[in-house]
N, C-alpha and C positions, 0 to 999 in steps of 0.2 A: 504494498499499500503505501509504504513512503517512497519507494522508487516512482511507482507512477505518479505520485504528488509530484517528486522534483521533477520529471519528464513534463509536465502540466504546465508547474510554473516556468521552468526552460521554452517550454515554446511559447507561452505568451509572453515570454521577455522578449524573444525574436521577433513577434508578430509587433509588440509595440517598439521595437526597434527601427522595424520598416518600416511601419505608420509614420513614425518621427519621420524617415525620412523623407518620406514623400509628400509629410507636411512642410518639410524645409526649403524643398526644392519647389514645389506653390508656391510658398511665401517669395522666393527667389523670382518668380516666373511674373507673379506679381506685381514686382517692384520693378521689374524690365519695363511691366507695361506701361506704367504708372510713369516711370522717365519718358516714356518714348510718348504718351500722351500730354506732356507737360508742355506746353508753348515755349518756354525758355531754352528744351533740351535740342530741338535740333538746330538753331542757331548757335548755338555751344559745340557743337564740332563741325560746324561746317568749313572755323580753320584749318583743323585739324584733318579734313577731307583733303581741301584745297591742297595741303600740302603735300599729304600723299599722293594726289593726282597729279602734280606737279614732277613729283619723283618716278611715278611708273609710268605716267603717259606722257604722251605729245602734246604741244603747246594747241593743237587744235582739239584734240580731243575733253582738255579743259575747260576750253573754250567755250565747244557744244554742252558741256554739263554747267558750268556757270550759266549759260543763258537759259538753260531748262529750269536750274533752282530758281532765278529769276524771275522767269515766267511765272514759276509756279507758284513764287511771293505774291505777284502781280494778283492772278488768277484767284487766288485761296490763302485772302490775308488773316493774320492768327490774328485776334481781338484779345488785348491784353485787359 
């Protein structure tokens, strides 16, 4: 009986640990989504994206993406 009880307790502990891992992953995903919907998030990462594009992309490609971004800002203004 004690052996069965110990196994049962261990199984419950494993299930609890798994649930806690899943909860932690979900919380991280929620925080990521919150950042993505924050209107200040995109403008804060644009300079980094521009640096990256300058480093890995051609100047023509960089200008195309910059124009697309500016066009998107005009068509979909963010209200503060």
